[in-house]
PyMOL commands that place a pseudoatom at each C-alpha (Angstrom):
pseudoatom trace, name=CA, resn=MET, resi=1, chain=A, elem=C, hetatm=0, pos=[-46.016, -77.043, -14.708]
pseudoatom trace, name=CA, resn=SER, resi=2, chain=A, elem=C, hetatm=0, pos=[-49.735, -76.303, -14.690]
pseudoatom trace, name=CA, resn=LYS, resi=3, chain=A, elem=C, hetatm=0, pos=[-51.188, -73.055, -15.961]
pseudoatom trace, name=CA, resn=SER, resi=4, chain=A, elem=C, hetatm=0, pos=[-52.254, -72.016, -12.441]
pseudoatom trace, name=CA, resn=GLN, resi=5, chain=A, elem=C, hetatm=0, pos=[-48.684, -72.427, -11.204]
pseudoatom trace, name=CA, resn=LYS, resi=6, chain=A, elem=C, hetatm=0, pos=[-47.058, -70.616, -14.103]
pseudoatom trace, name=CA, resn=PHE, resi=7, chain=A, elem=C, hetatm=0, pos=[-49.321, -67.569, -14.382]
pseudoatom trace, name=CA, resn=SER, resi=8, chain=A, elem=C, hetatm=0, pos=[-50.475, -64.933, -11.932]
pseudoatom trace, name=CA, resn=THR, resi=9, chain=A, elem=C, hetatm=0, pos=[-53.866, -63.268, -12.209]
pseudoatom trace, name=CA, resn=LEU, resi=10, chain=A, elem=C, hetatm=0, pos=[-55.305, -59.808, -11.686]
pseudoatom trace, name=CA, resn=ARG, resi=11, chain=A, elem=C, hetatm=0, pos=[-58.939, -58.827, -11.424]
pseudoatom trace, name=CA, resn=ILE, resi=12, chain=A, elem=C, hetatm=0, pos=[-60.373, -55.950, -13.481]
pseudoatom trace, name=CA, resn=ILE, resi=13, chain=A, elem=C, hetatm=0, pos=[-61.998, -53.669, -10.915]
pseudoatom trace, name=CA, resn=GLY, resi=14, chain=A, elem=C, hetatm=0, pos=[-64.468, -51.616, -12.959]
pseudoatom trace, name=CA, resn=GLY, resi=15, chain=A, elem=C, hetatm=0, pos=[-66.545, -51.285, -16.106]
pseudoatom trace, name=CA, resn=GLN, resi=16, chain=A, elem=C, hetatm=0, pos=[-68.033, -53.934, -18.409]
pseudoatom trace, name=CA, resn=TRP, resi=17, chain=A, elem=C, hetatm=0, pos=[-65.375, -56.517, -17.510]
pseudoatom trace, name=CA, resn=ARG, resi=18, chain=A, elem=C, hetatm=0, pos=[-65.543, -55.839, -13.774]
pseudoatom trace, name=CA, resn=GLY, resi=19, chain=A, elem=C, hetatm=0, pos=[-64.589, -58.952, -11.838]
pseudoatom trace, name=CA, resn=ARG, resi=20, chain=A, elem=C, hetatm=0, pos=[-63.048, -60.695, -14.863]
pseudoatom trace, name=CA, resn=LYS, resi=21, chain=A, elem=C, hetatm=0, pos=[-59.548, -62.052, -14.378]
pseudoatom trace, name=CA, resn=VAL, resi=22, chain=A, elem=C, hetatm=0, pos=[-56.560, -61.579, -16.652]
pseudoatom trace, name=CA, resn=SER, resi=23, chain=A, elem=C, hetatm=0, pos=[-53.413, -63.687, -16.439]
pseudoatom trace, name=CA, resn=PHE, resi=24, chain=A, elem=C, hetatm=0, pos=[-49.802, -62.674, -16.849]
pseudoatom trace, name=CA, resn=ASP, resi=25, chain=A, elem=C, hetatm=0, pos=[-46.404, -64.322, -16.662]
pseudoatom trace, name=CA, resn=PRO, resi=26, chain=A, elem=C, hetatm=0, pos=[-44.839, -63.205, -13.349]
pseudoatom trace, name=CA, resn=VAL, resi=27, chain=A, elem=C, hetatm=0, pos=[-41.364, -62.312, -14.618]
pseudoatom trace, name=CA, resn=PRO, resi=28, chain=A, elem=C, hetatm=0, pos=[-39.129, -60.499, -12.068]
pseudoatom trace, name=CA, resn=THR, resi=29, chain=A, elem=C, hetatm=0, pos=[-39.231, -57.111, -13.836]
pseudoatom trace, name=CA, resn=LEU, resi=30, chain=A, elem=C, hetatm=0, pos=[-43.015, -57.145, -14.204]
pseudoatom trace, name=CA, resn=ARG, resi=31, chain=A, elem=C, hetatm=0, pos=[-44.721, -55.166, -11.465]
pseudoatom trace, name=CA, resn=PRO, resi=32, chain=A, elem=C, hetatm=0, pos=[-48.447, -54.709, -12.167]
pseudoatom trace, name=CA, resn=THR, resi=33, chain=A, elem=C, hetatm=0, pos=[-50.179, -51.655, -10.746]
pseudoatom trace, name=CA, resn=PRO, resi=34, chain=A, elem=C, hetatm=0, pos=[-51.772, -52.727, -7.420]
pseudoatom trace, name=CA, resn=ASP, resi=35, chain=A, elem=C, hetatm=0, pos=[-55.566, -52.784, -7.038]
pseudoatom trace, name=CA, resn=ARG, resi=36, chain=A, elem=C, hetatm=0, pos=[-55.587, -49.863, -4.594]
pseudoatom trace, name=CA, resn=VAL, resi=37, chain=A, elem=C, hetatm=0, pos=[-53.570, -47.639, -6.933]
pseudoatom trace, name=CA, resn=ARG, resi=38, chain=A, elem=C, hetatm=0, pos=[-55.692, -48.631, -9.947]
pseudoatom trace, name=CA, resn=GLU, resi=39, chain=A, elem=C, hetatm=0, pos=[-58.868, -47.865, -8.048]
pseudoatom trace, name=CA, resn=THR, resi=40, chain=A, elem=C, hetatm=0, pos=[-57.545, -44.414, -7.116]
pseudoatom trace, name=CA, resn=LEU, resi=41, chain=A, elem=C, hetatm=0, pos=[-56.347, -43.697, -10.665]
pseudoatom trace, name=CA, resn=PHE, resi=42, chain=A, elem=C, hetatm=0, pos=[-59.637, -44.637, -12.296]
pseudoatom trace, name=CA, resn=ASN, resi=43, chain=A, elem=C, hetatm=0, pos=[-61.593, -42.701, -9.678]
pseudoatom trace, name=CA, resn=TRP, resi=44, chain=A, elem=C, hetatm=0, pos=[-59.539, -39.671, -10.726]
pseudoatom trace, name=CA, resn=LEU, resi=45, chain=A, elem=C, hetatm=0, pos=[-60.368, -40.457, -14.355]
pseudoatom trace, name=CA, resn=GLN, resi=46, chain=A, elem=C, hetatm=0, pos=[-64.078, -40.972, -13.757]
pseudoatom trace, name=CA, resn=GLY, resi=47, chain=A, elem=C, hetatm=0, pos=[-66.014, -39.175, -16.470]
pseudoatom trace, name=CA, resn=LYS, resi=48, chain=A, elem=C, hetatm=0, pos=[-62.823, -38.665, -18.502]
pseudoatom trace, name=CA, resn=ILE, resi=49, chain=A, elem=C, hetatm=0, pos=[-62.041, -42.133, -19.834]
pseudoatom trace, name=CA, resn=ALA, resi=50, chain=A, elem=C, hetatm=0, pos=[-64.959, -42.780, -22.210]
pseudoatom trace, name=CA, resn=GLN, resi=51, chain=A, elem=C, hetatm=0, pos=[-64.067, -42.396, -25.895]
pseudoatom trace, name=CA, resn=THR, resi=52, chain=A, elem=C, hetatm=0, pos=[-60.386, -41.660, -25.184]
pseudoatom trace, name=CA, resn=ARG, resi=53, chain=A, elem=C, hetatm=0, pos=[-57.406, -42.812, -27.205]
pseudoatom trace, name=CA, resn=CYS, resi=54, chain=A, elem=C, hetatm=0, pos=[-54.863, -44.387, -24.822]
pseudoatom trace, name=CA, resn=LEU, resi=55, chain=A, elem=C, hetatm=0, pos=[-51.199, -45.317, -25.132]
pseudoatom trace, name=CA, resn=ASP, resi=56, chain=A, elem=C, hetatm=0, pos=[-49.719, -47.891, -22.750]
pseudoatom trace, name=CA, resn=LEU, resi=57, chain=A, elem=C, hetatm=0, pos=[-45.953, -47.518, -23.192]
pseudoatom trace, name=CA, resn=PHE, resi=58, chain=A, elem=C, hetatm=0, pos=[-44.770, -50.448, -21.048]
pseudoatom trace, name=CA, resn=ALA, resi=59, chain=A, elem=C, hetatm=0, pos=[-47.833, -52.685, -21.080]
pseudoatom trace, name=CA, resn=GLY, resi=60, chain=A, elem=C, hetatm=0, pos=[-46.495, -55.615, -19.020]
pseudoatom trace, name=CA, resn=SER, resi=61, chain=A, elem=C, hetatm=0, pos=[-49.606, -57.320, -17.633]
pseudoatom trace, name=CA, resn=GLY, resi=62, chain=A, elem=C, hetatm=0, pos=[-51.749, -54.852, -19.592]
pseudoatom trace, name=CA, resn=ILE, resi=63, chain=A, elem=C, hetatm=0, pos=[-53.958, -54.223, -16.570]
pseudoatom trace, name=CA, resn=LEU, resi=64, chain=A, elem=C, hetatm=0, pos=[-54.133, -50.438, -17.084]
pseudoatom trace, name=CA, resn=SER, resi=65, chain=A, elem=C, hetatm=0, pos=[-55.286, -50.943, -20.674]
pseudoatom trace, name=CA, resn=PHE, resi=66, chain=A, elem=C, hetatm=0, pos=[-57.786, -53.635, -19.679]
pseudoatom trace, name=CA, resn=GLU, resi=67, chain=A, elem=C, hetatm=0, pos=[-59.251, -51.228, -17.107]
pseudoatom trace, name=CA, resn=ALA, resi=68, chain=A, elem=C, hetatm=0, pos=[-59.393, -48.372, -19.638]
pseudoatom trace, name=CA, resn=LEU, resi=69, chain=A, elem=C, hetatm=0, pos=[-61.148, -50.522, -22.265]
pseudoatom trace, name=CA, resn=SER, resi=70, chain=A, elem=C, hetatm=0, pos=[-63.515, -51.948, -19.674]
pseudoatom trace, name=CA, resn=ARG, resi=71, chain=A, elem=C, hetatm=0, pos=[-64.529, -48.388, -18.753]
pseudoatom trace, name=CA, resn=GLY, resi=72, chain=A, elem=C, hetatm=0, pos=[-65.190, -47.245, -22.319]
pseudoatom trace, name=CA, resn=ALA, resi=73, chain=A, elem=C, hetatm=0, pos=[-61.894, -46.091, -23.832]
pseudoatom trace, name=CA, resn=GLN, resi=74, chain=A, elem=C, hetatm=0, pos=[-62.318, -45.872, -27.607]
pseudoatom trace, name=CA, resn=HIS, resi=75, chain=A, elem=C, hetatm=0, pos=[-58.899, -47.303, -28.490]
pseudoatom trace, name=CA, resn=VAL, resi=76, chain=A, elem=C, hetatm=0, pos=[-55.778, -48.536, -26.713]
pseudoatom trace, name=CA, resn=THR, resi=77, chain=A, elem=C, hetatm=0, pos=[-52.298, -48.931, -28.185]
pseudoatom trace, name=CA, resn=LEU, resi=78, chain=A, elem=C, hetatm=0, pos=[-50.125, -51.222, -26.059]
pseudoatom trace, name=CA, resn=LEU, resi=79, chain=A, elem=C, hetatm=0, pos=[-46.359, -51.565, -26.422]
pseudoatom trace, name=CA, resn=GLU, resi=80, chain=A, elem=C, hetatm=0, pos=[-44.678, -54.650, -25.034]
pseudoatom trace, name=CA, resn=ASN, resi=81, chain=A, elem=C, hetatm=0, pos=[-41.224, -55.692, -26.200]
pseudoatom trace, name=CA, resn=ASP, resi=82, chain=A, elem=C, hetatm=0, pos=[-40.946, -58.962, -24.263]
pseudoatom trace, name=CA, resn=PRO, resi=83, chain=A, elem=C, hetatm=0, pos=[-42.132, -61.820, -26.544]
pseudoatom trace, name=CA, resn=ALA, resi=84, chain=A, elem=C, hetatm=0, pos=[-43.688, -63.910, -23.745]
pseudoatom trace, name=CA, resn=ALA, resi=85, chain=A, elem=C, hetatm=0, pos=[-45.538, -60.932, -22.224]
pseudoatom trace, name=CA, resn=HIS, resi=86, chain=A, elem=C, hetatm=0, pos=[-46.699, -59.836, -25.689]
pseudoatom trace, name=CA, resn=HIS, resi=87, chain=A, elem=C, hetatm=0, pos=[-48.051, -63.320, -26.429]
pseudoatom trace, name=CA, resn=CYS, resi=88, chain=A, elem=C, hetatm=0, pos=[-49.820, -63.460, -23.067]
pseudoatom trace, name=CA, resn=LEU, resi=89, chain=A, elem=C, hetatm=0, pos=[-51.487, -60.074, -23.729]
pseudoatom trace, name=CA, resn=SER, resi=90, chain=A, elem=C, hetatm=0, pos=[-52.720, -61.313, -27.088]
pseudoatom trace, name=CA, resn=GLN, resi=91, chain=A, elem=C, hetatm=0, pos=[-54.234, -64.393, -25.420]
pseudoatom trace, name=CA, resn=GLN, resi=92, chain=A, elem=C, hetatm=0, pos=[-55.930, -62.303, -22.723]
pseudoatom trace, name=CA, resn=PHE, resi=93, chain=A, elem=C, hetatm=0, pos=[-57.598, -59.995, -25.245]
pseudoatom trace, name=CA, resn=ALA, resi=94, chain=A, elem=C, hetatm=0, pos=[-58.875, -63.068, -27.124]
pseudoatom trace, name=CA, resn=HIS, resi=95, chain=A, elem=C, hetatm=0, pos=[-60.124, -64.583, -23.844]
pseudoatom trace, name=CA, resn=LEU, resi=96, chain=A, elem=C, hetatm=0, pos=[-62.106, -61.397, -23.067]
pseudoatom trace, name=CA, resn=LYS, resi=97, chain=A, elem=C, hetatm=0, pos=[-63.389, -61.271, -26.661]
pseudoatom trace, name=CA, resn=ALA, resi=98, chain=A, elem=C, hetatm=0, pos=[-62.194, -57.667, -26.810]
pseudoatom trace, name=CA, resn=PRO, resi=99, chain=A, elem=C, hetatm=0, pos=[-63.131, -55.889, -30.055]
pseudoatom trace, name=CA, resn=GLU, resi=100, chain=A, elem=C, hetatm=0, pos=[-60.043, -55.999, -32.273]
pseudoatom trace, name=CA, resn=GLU, resi=101, chain=A, elem=C, hetatm=0, pos=[-60.750, -52.552, -33.744]
pseudoatom trace, name=CA, resn=ARG, resi=102, chain=A, elem=C, hetatm=0, pos=[-60.275, -51.001, -30.289]
pseudoatom trace, name=CA, resn=ILE, resi=103, chain=A, elem=C, hetatm=0, pos=[-56.851, -52.556, -29.676]
pseudoatom trace, name=CA, resn=GLU, resi=104, chain=A, elem=C, hetatm=0, pos=[-53.418, -52.200, -31.215]
pseudoatom trace, name=CA, resn=LEU, resi=105, chain=A, elem=C, hetatm=0, pos=[-50.906, -54.524, -29.553]
pseudoatom trace, name=CA, resn=LEU, resi=106, chain=A, elem=C, hetatm=0, pos=[-47.355, -53.928, -30.747]
pseudoatom trace, name=CA, resn=ARG, resi=107, chain=A, elem=C, hetatm=0, pos=[-44.149, -55.786, -29.961]
pseudoatom trace, name=CA, resn=HIS, resi=108, chain=A, elem=C, hetatm=0, pos=[-42.108, -52.613, -30.011]
pseudoatom trace, name=CA, resn=ASP, resi=109, chain=A, elem=C, hetatm=0, pos=[-39.634, -50.666, -27.896]
pseudoatom trace, name=CA, resn=ALA, resi=110, chain=A, elem=C, hetatm=0, pos=[-41.399, -47.744, -26.183]
pseudoatom trace, name=CA, resn=PHE, resi=111, chain=A, elem=C, hetatm=0, pos=[-38.457, -45.362, -26.574]
pseudoatom trace, name=CA, resn=GLU, resi=112, chain=A, elem=C, hetatm=0, pos=[-38.306, -45.990, -30.334]
pseudoatom trace, name=CA, resn=PHE, resi=113, chain=A, elem=C, hetatm=0, pos=[-42.068, -45.705, -30.738]
pseudoatom trace, name=CA, resn=ILE, resi=114, chain=A, elem=C, hetatm=0, pos=[-42.266, -42.224, -29.191]
pseudoatom trace, name=CA, resn=LYS, resi=115, chain=A, elem=C, hetatm=0, pos=[-39.547, -40.813, -31.447]
pseudoatom trace, name=CA, resn=GLN, resi=116, chain=A, elem=C, hetatm=0, pos=[-42.210, -40.228, -34.090]
pseudoatom trace, name=CA, resn=SER, resi=117, chain=A, elem=C, hetatm=0, pos=[-45.289, -38.024, -33.998]
pseudoatom trace, name=CA, resn=PRO, resi=118, chain=A, elem=C, hetatm=0, pos=[-48.586, -39.890, -34.205]
pseudoatom trace, name=CA, resn=GLN, resi=119, chain=A, elem=C, hetatm=0, pos=[-51.240, -39.013, -36.757]
pseudoatom trace, name=CA, resn=ASN, resi=120, chain=A, elem=C, hetatm=0, pos=[-53.612, -38.388, -33.824]
pseudoatom trace, name=CA, resn=PRO, resi=121, chain=A, elem=C, hetatm=0, pos=[-52.275, -37.573, -30.350]
pseudoatom trace, name=CA, resn=TYR, resi=122, chain=A, elem=C, hetatm=0, pos=[-53.347, -39.610, -27.333]
pseudoatom trace, name=CA, resn=ASP, resi=123, chain=A, elem=C, hetatm=0, pos=[-55.809, -38.483, -24.673]
pseudoatom trace, name=CA, resn=LEU, resi=124, chain=A, elem=C, hetatm=0, pos=[-54.240, -40.653, -21.978]
pseudoatom trace, name=CA, resn=ILE, resi=125, chain=A, elem=C, hetatm=0, pos=[-50.705, -42.043, -21.789]
pseudoatom trace, name=CA, resn=PHE, resi=126, chain=A, elem=C, hetatm=0, pos=[-49.714, -44.677, -19.212]
pseudoatom trace, name=CA, resn=ILE, resi=127, chain=A, elem=C, hetatm=0, pos=[-46.033, -44.598, -18.186]
pseudoatom trace, name=CA, resn=ASP, resi=128, chain=A, elem=C, hetatm=0, pos=[-45.198, -47.459, -15.842]
pseudoatom trace, name=CA, resn=PRO, resi=129, chain=A, elem=C, hetatm=0, pos=[-41.748, -48.717, -16.872]
pseudoatom trace, name=CA, resn=PRO, resi=130, chain=A, elem=C, hetatm=0, pos=[-39.647, -51.244, -14.967]
pseudoatom trace, name=CA, resn=PHE, resi=131, chain=A, elem=C, hetatm=0, pos=[-38.598, -49.560, -11.714]
pseudoatom trace, name=CA, resn=ALA, resi=132, chain=A, elem=C, hetatm=0, pos=[-34.916, -49.917, -12.605]
pseudoatom trace, name=CA, resn=THR, resi=133, chain=A, elem=C, hetatm=0, pos=[-35.225, -47.424, -15.462]
pseudoatom trace, name=CA, resn=ASP, resi=134, chain=A, elem=C, hetatm=0, pos=[-33.698, -43.985, -15.118]
pseudoatom trace, name=CA, resn=GLN, resi=135, chain=A, elem=C, hetatm=0, pos=[-34.995, -42.750, -18.486]
pseudoatom trace, name=CA, resn=TYR, resi=136, chain=A, elem=C, hetatm=0, pos=[-37.960, -40.671, -17.277]
pseudoatom trace, name=CA, resn=ASP, resi=137, chain=A, elem=C, hetatm=0, pos=[-36.419, -37.464, -18.657]
pseudoatom trace, name=CA, resn=VAL, resi=138, chain=A, elem=C, hetatm=0, pos=[-36.084, -39.056, -22.098]
pseudoatom trace, name=CA, resn=LEU, resi=139, chain=A, elem=C, hetatm=0, pos=[-39.688, -40.268, -21.980]
pseudoatom trace, name=CA, resn=HIS, resi=140, chain=A, elem=C, hetatm=0, pos=[-40.945, -36.846, -20.965]
pseudoatom trace, name=CA, resn=ASP, resi=141, chain=A, elem=C, hetatm=0, pos=[-38.982, -34.964, -23.618]
pseudoatom trace, name=CA, resn=LEU, resi=142, chain=A, elem=C, hetatm=0, pos=[-39.907, -37.294, -26.487]
pseudoatom trace, name=CA, resn=ILE, resi=143, chain=A, elem=C, hetatm=0, pos=[-43.601, -37.295, -25.582]
pseudoatom trace, name=CA, resn=LEU, resi=144, chain=A, elem=C, hetatm=0, pos=[-43.751, -33.496, -25.583]
pseudoatom trace, name=CA, resn=GLU, resi=145, chain=A, elem=C, hetatm=0, pos=[-41.393, -32.897, -28.538]
pseudoatom trace, name=CA, resn=ASN, resi=146, chain=A, elem=C, hetatm=0, pos=[-43.286, -35.320, -30.762]
pseudoatom trace, name=CA, resn=ARG, resi=147, chain=A, elem=C, hetatm=0, pos=[-46.710, -34.148, -29.597]
pseudoatom trace, name=CA, resn=LEU, resi=148, chain=A, elem=C, hetatm=0, pos=[-47.968, -37.533, -28.453]
pseudoatom trace, name=CA, resn=LEU, resi=149, chain=A, elem=C, hetatm=0, pos=[-50.237, -35.947, -25.833]
pseudoatom trace, name=CA, resn=ALA, resi=150, chain=A, elem=C, hetatm=0, pos=[-53.455, -34.218, -26.917]
pseudoatom trace, name=CA, resn=PRO, resi=151, chain=A, elem=C, hetatm=0, pos=[-53.933, -30.610, -25.716]
pseudoatom trace, name=CA, resn=GLU, resi=152, chain=A, elem=C, hetatm=0, pos=[-56.358, -31.678, -22.955]
pseudoatom trace, name=CA, resn=GLY, resi=153, chain=A, elem=C, hetatm=0, pos=[-54.617, -35.028, -22.473]
pseudoatom trace, name=CA, resn=LEU, resi=154, chain=A, elem=C, hetatm=0, pos=[-53.377, -36.670, -19.294]
pseudoatom trace, name=CA, resn=ILE, resi=155, chain=A, elem=C, hetatm=0, pos=[-50.262, -38.692, -18.487]
pseudoatom trace, name=CA, resn=TYR, resi=156, chain=A, elem=C, hetatm=0, pos=[-50.212, -41.287, -15.727]
pseudoatom trace, name=CA, resn=VAL, resi=157, chain=A, elem=C, hetatm=0, pos=[-46.737, -41.900, -14.258]
pseudoatom trace, name=CA, resn=GLU, resi=158, chain=A, elem=C, hetatm=0, pos=[-45.821, -44.647, -11.786]
pseudoatom trace, name=CA, resn=THR, resi=159, chain=A, elem=C, hetatm=0, pos=[-42.347, -44.723, -10.269]
pseudoatom trace, name=CA, resn=ALA, resi=160, chain=A, elem=C, hetatm=0, pos=[-40.267, -45.829, -7.290]
pseudoatom trace, name=CA, resn=GLN, resi=161, chain=A, elem=C, hetatm=0, pos=[-38.916, -42.297, -6.735]
pseudoatom trace, name=CA, resn=ALA, resi=162, chain=A, elem=C, hetatm=0, pos=[-40.971, -39.139, -6.196]
pseudoatom trace, name=CA, resn=ILE, resi=163, chain=A, elem=C, hetatm=0, pos=[-38.270, -37.105, -7.954]
pseudoatom trace, name=CA, resn=HIS, resi=164, chain=A, elem=C, hetatm=0, pos=[-39.238, -38.620, -11.326]
pseudoatom trace, name=CA, resn=LEU, resi=165, chain=A, elem=C, hetatm=0, pos=[-42.806, -37.410, -10.900]
pseudoatom trace, name=CA, resn=GLU, resi=166, chain=A, elem=C, hetatm=0, pos=[-41.624, -33.972, -9.800]
pseudoatom trace, name=CA, resn=LYS, resi=167, chain=A, elem=C, hetatm=0, pos=[-39.319, -33.641, -12.820]
pseudoatom trace, name=CA, resn=PHE, resi=168, chain=A, elem=C, hetatm=0, pos=[-42.251, -34.186, -15.167]
pseudoatom trace, name=CA, resn=ALA, resi=169, chain=A, elem=C, hetatm=0, pos=[-43.985, -31.282, -13.440]
pseudoatom trace, name=CA, resn=THR, resi=170, chain=A, elem=C, hetatm=0, pos=[-41.107, -28.855, -14.000]
pseudoatom trace, name=CA, resn=ARG, resi=171, chain=A, elem=C, hetatm=0, pos=[-40.884, -29.253, -17.776]
pseudoatom trace, name=CA, resn=GLY, resi=172, chain=A, elem=C, hetatm=0, pos=[-44.135, -28.236, -19.430]
pseudoatom trace, name=CA, resn=LEU, resi=173, chain=A, elem=C, hetatm=0, pos=[-46.491, -30.395, -17.396]
pseudoatom trace, name=CA, resn=SER, resi=174, chain=A, elem=C, hetatm=0, pos=[-48.240, -29.915, -14.084]
pseudoatom trace, name=CA, resn=ILE, resi=175, chain=A, elem=C, hetatm=0, pos=[-49.355, -32.490, -11.528]
pseudoatom trace, name=CA, resn=HIS, resi=176, chain=A, elem=C, hetatm=0, pos=[-53.140, -32.786, -11.580]
pseudoatom trace, name=CA, resn=ARG, resi=177, chain=A, elem=C, hetatm=0, pos=[-53.338, -35.457, -8.841]
pseudoatom trace, name=CA, resn=GLN, resi=178, chain=A, elem=C, hetatm=0, pos=[-50.743, -37.566, -7.030]
pseudoatom trace, name=CA, resn=GLY, resi=179, chain=A, elem=C, hetatm=0, pos=[-50.482, -40.275, -4.425]
pseudoatom trace, name=CA, resn=ARG, resi=180, chain=A, elem=C, hetatm=0, pos=[-48.266, -42.821, -2.764]
pseudoatom trace, name=CA, resn=ALA, resi=181, chain=A, elem=C, hetatm=0, pos=[-48.842, -46.470, -1.887]
pseudoatom trace, name=CA, resn=GLY, resi=182, chain=A, elem=C, hetatm=0, pos=[-45.906, -48.056, -0.068]
pseudoatom trace, name=CA, resn=GLN, resi=183, chain=A, elem=C, hetatm=0, pos=[-42.873, -47.685, -2.342]
pseudoatom trace, name=CA, resn=ILE, resi=184, chain=A, elem=C, hetatm=0, pos=[-44.957, -46.568, -5.327]
pseudoatom trace, name=CA, resn=PHE, resi=185, chain=A, elem=C, hetatm=0, pos=[-45.301, -42.894, -6.241]
pseudoatom trace, name=CA, resn=TYR, resi=186, chain=A, elem=C, hetatm=0, pos=[-47.915, -42.146, -8.866]
pseudoatom trace, name=CA, resn=GLY, resi=187, chain=A, elem=C, hetatm=0, pos=[-49.515, -39.145, -10.439]
pseudoatom trace, name=CA, resn=LEU, resi=188, chain=A, elem=C, hetatm=0, pos=[-51.706, -37.785, -13.170]
pseudoatom trace, name=CA, resn=LEU, resi=189, chain=A, elem=C, hetatm=0, pos=[-50.181, -34.922, -15.155]
pseudoatom trace, name=CA, resn=THR, resi=190, chain=A, elem=C, hetatm=0, pos=[-51.458, -32.523, -17.771]
pseudoatom trace, name=CA, resn=HIS, resi=191, chain=A, elem=C, hetatm=0, pos=[-50.087, -29.711, -19.916]
pseudoatom trace, name=CA, resn=ALA, resi=192, chain=A, elem=C, hetatm=0, pos=[-49.127, -26.721, -17.791]
pseudoatom trace, name=CA, resn=SER, resi=193, chain=A, elem=C, hetatm=0, pos=[-51.534, -23.834, -18.355]
for i in range(1, 193): cmd.bond("trace and resi %d" % i, "trace and resi %d" % (i + 1))
show_as sticks, trace
zoom trace
C-alpha cells in the first residue's frame, strides 16, 4: 500500500507553517478537528497564543498542537498512547523541522498524566478525546485538583454532546466562547471569576 493510500493529510491553516500538510494514520477512533472549527478556535485565541505553554491531552493527529506551534506557542506537550499515532506524530515534527526544545511528545495515558501536578501549569489545554469517552468529569476534576491550568489559562473542549461542555462550566470553570459544527460541540473555558 502506498503512503498516499495509507495516510490522510490535514493542512495547517495559520502561522509560520500555514499551508503545510501533516499526515496521520486514519484509524477509526481518530477524529481530527475540522478546518472550520480550528479556524474559529484560533480566531478566538488570536493575540493569546504566543509564548503559551500548551498541553494536548489526546493528541491524535496533533493538528491542534501543530497550529499552536505554528502561531507562536512557546512549548507544547502532546500525549498520545497509540504507538502508531505516536510514531506518526514524531515523523511529522521531524518533517516540519520543528524545534525539539518546543515539543514534548509522550506515549502516555492522559488520565494517568493529569493525576500529578506539573512544575509549571499550562496556559492552554486541549481536550479532544475519542467521542466514545464518558470521562469528561474525571478529566475536569483532575485538571483542577492538580492545578494543571494556569490562573489565566484556557481549556479547549471538543465533544459530541453539549452536556459535557456544560458540566465543565458548572464546576469551577466558565464558558468563554462556544460553538457547534454539525455533531461537534466545542468551547473555550476559563477559571470562573
